C-alpha positions in Angstrom: -12.2 27.2 -7.6 -8.5 27.8 -7.5 -6.8 31.2 -8.1 -4.9 31.6 -11.3 -1.1 31.6 -11.3 0.2 34.8 -9.7 3.2 36.8 -10.7 6.6 35.3 -10.6 8.2 34.9 -7.2 10.7 37.6 -6.2 14.4 37.0 -6.5 15.9 35.1 -3.6 16.8 37.3 -0.7 20.4 37.4 0.6 20.9 34.8 3.2 17.8 32.8 2.2 18.2 29.5 0.5 15.9 27.7 -1.9 14.1 24.6 -0.5 15.6 21.2 -1.3 13.6 19.1 -3.7 11.2 16.7 -2.0 11.8 12.9 -2.1 8.5 12.3 -3.8 6.6 14.6 -6.2 2.8 14.4 -6.7 0.9 15.5 -9.8 -0.7 18.8 -9.2 -3.9 17.9 -11.0 -4.2 14.7 -8.9 -3.8 16.7 -5.7 -6.5 19.2 -6.7 -8.8 16.3 -7.1 -7.8 14.6 -3.9 -7.5 17.6 -1.5 -10.0 20.2 -0.5 -9.3 23.7 -1.9 -8.0 24.9 1.5 -5.7 21.8 1.8 -4.3 22.5 -1.7 -3.7 26.2 -1.1 -2.0 25.6 2.2 0.2 22.6 1.2 1.0 23.6 -2.4 0.7 27.4 -2.4 2.0 28.1 1.1 -1.1 29.9 2.2 -2.5 30.0 5.7 -5.9 28.9 7.0 -8.1 30.9 9.3 -7.3 31.1 13.0 -9.3 29.4 15.7 -11.9 27.8 13.4 -9.6 25.1 11.9 -10.1 21.4 12.4 -7.4 20.5 14.9 -6.9 23.6 17.0 -8.7 22.3 20.0 -8.4 18.6 19.1 -7.3 16.4 22.0 -7.6 12.8 20.9 -4.7 10.5 21.5 -2.8 9.6 18.3 -0.5 10.9 15.5 -0.9 13.8 13.1 0.3 12.9 9.6 1.0 14.8 6.3 -2.3 15.2 4.4 -0.4 14.7 1.1 1.9 11.7 1.7 0.8 10.4 5.2 4.2 10.7 6.8 4.0 10.8 10.6 5.0 14.3 11.9 3.5 15.1 15.3 2.3 13.2 18.3 -0.7 14.3 20.3 1.5 14.0 23.4 3.5 17.1 22.3 0.4 19.2 21.4 -0.3 22.3 23.5 -2.4 25.4 23.6 -0.4 28.4 22.4 -3.4 30.7 22.1 -2.4 31.4 18.5 -5.5 29.9 16.8 -3.6 27.0 15.1 -2.4 23.6 16.3 0.8 23.9 18.2 3.4 21.3 19.0 6.6 21.5 21.0 8.3 18.7 19.2 8.3 16.5 16.1 8.4 12.8 15.7 11.4 12.6 13.3 13.6 15.6 12.5 14.7 13.9 9.3 11.2 13.9 7.9 10.8 17.7 7.9 12.7 20.5 6.2 13.3 24.0 7.6 13.7 27.1 5.4 14.1 30.7 6.1 11.0 32.6 4.9 10.6 36.3 4.3 7.2 36.1 2.5 5.5 37.6 5.5 7.1 41.0 4.7 7.1 40.5 0.9 10.8 40.1 0.8 11.2 43.8 1.9 15.0 44.0 2.5 14.9 47.3 4.4 12.3 45.9 6.9 14.4 42.7 7.3 17.6 44.7 8.0 15.7 46.8 10.6 14.2 43.7 12.2 15.8 40.4 11.3 13.2 38.6 13.4 10.7 39.2 10.6 12.3 36.3 8.8 10.4 33.2 9.9 11.4 29.6 9.6 9.0 27.6 7.4 8.4 23.9 8.2 7.6 21.6 5.3 7.4 17.8 4.7 10.7 16.4 3.5 8.9 13.5 1.8 6.6 15.5 -0.5 7.4 19.2 0.1 4.0 20.1 1.5 3.9 23.3 3.5 3.0 22.6 7.1 3.5 25.9 8.9 6.3 27.7 10.8 8.4 27.1 13.9 9.1 29.7 16.5 11.3 29.8 19.6 8.7 30.6 22.1 7.4 27.2 23.1 7.3 25.3 26.4 10.0 23.1 27.8 11.8 20.8 27.1 12.4 22.1 23.5 11.4 25.8 23.8 9.9 25.4 20.3 6.4 26.1 18.9 5.6 24.3 15.6 2.7 26.4 14.5 0.9 24.1 12.0 -2.1 24.4 9.6 -4.8 21.9 10.3 -5.3 21.7 6.6 -1.8 20.2 6.1 -2.6 17.4 8.6 -4.6 14.2 8.9 -5.1 12.4 12.2 -4.6 8.8 13.0 -6.3 8.0 16.4 -4.8 5.6 18.8 -7.4 2.9 19.7 -8.0 0.5 22.5 -8.2 -3.3 22.1 -11.9 -2.7 21.7 -11.3 -0.3 18.9 -12.3 2.8 20.9 -10.5 6.1 20.6 -9.0 7.7 23.7 -8.1 11.1 24.9 -4.6 12.2 26.1 -4.4 11.5 29.8 -2.3 14.5 30.8 -4.0 17.9 30.7 -3.1 20.1 27.7 -0.2 22.5 28.4 -1.0 26.1 28.0 2.0 28.3 27.0 1.1 31.5 25.3 2.9 32.5 22.1 4.9 35.7 22.2 6.4 35.8 18.7 3.3 36.1 16.6 2.5 33.7 13.7 0.8 33.5 10.3 -2.2 35.8 10.3 -5.0 35.0 7.9 -5.2 33.6 4.4 -2.5 36.1 3.1 0.1 34.5 5.3 1.2 37.8 6.8 3.2 37.4 10.0 1.4 39.2 12.9 2.8 40.0 16.3 0.9 40.5 19.6 0.8 44.1 20.7 3.3 45.0 23.3 1.8 45.4 26.8 1.3 49.0 27.9 3.5 50.2 30.7 1.6 50.9 33.9 1.9 54.5 35.0 1.7 55.4 38.7 -0.7 58.0 39.8 0.6 60.3 42.5 
């Protein structure tokens, strides 16, 4: 079952621009038939899947991750790493022209006072330029060489495995990079941006 249409979206916040129209539009009824409920809610309603238990978080086969809606290639398994966030993380994308970035204040409900007090609460949403599907968010706490973390919902992706001449799938040869996220992410199905607790300062005992 899908939730009924919610209230109208809040007015656009100062400094936030509306997303550009996708190159290709899909019929919503057709997508509801073709996608799972989670895939639909993530890609079409900008919701967030559960941490750690999603399909591609620990996935390590060699290949390409594509948009679940339109099959455009977005991420290579060679750029996948473990951020500890609970979602698939990539430090680069295949083609920058095939994604769109948009400033997103939904994590704080468009609360202008909170945004003024802490501008870092405005996240950068990543969506597919071809069909407009919501993929996730990008943060500036990733490993070298880009320093970026594309925090992506498994539900927005499909995987095309690279195969040998015998048709067998293979694993990435290099060990997966571990680079812990420090700027939070999208917590839970409500899409709220959560932040790791600050480490407690050690106190010396005389």
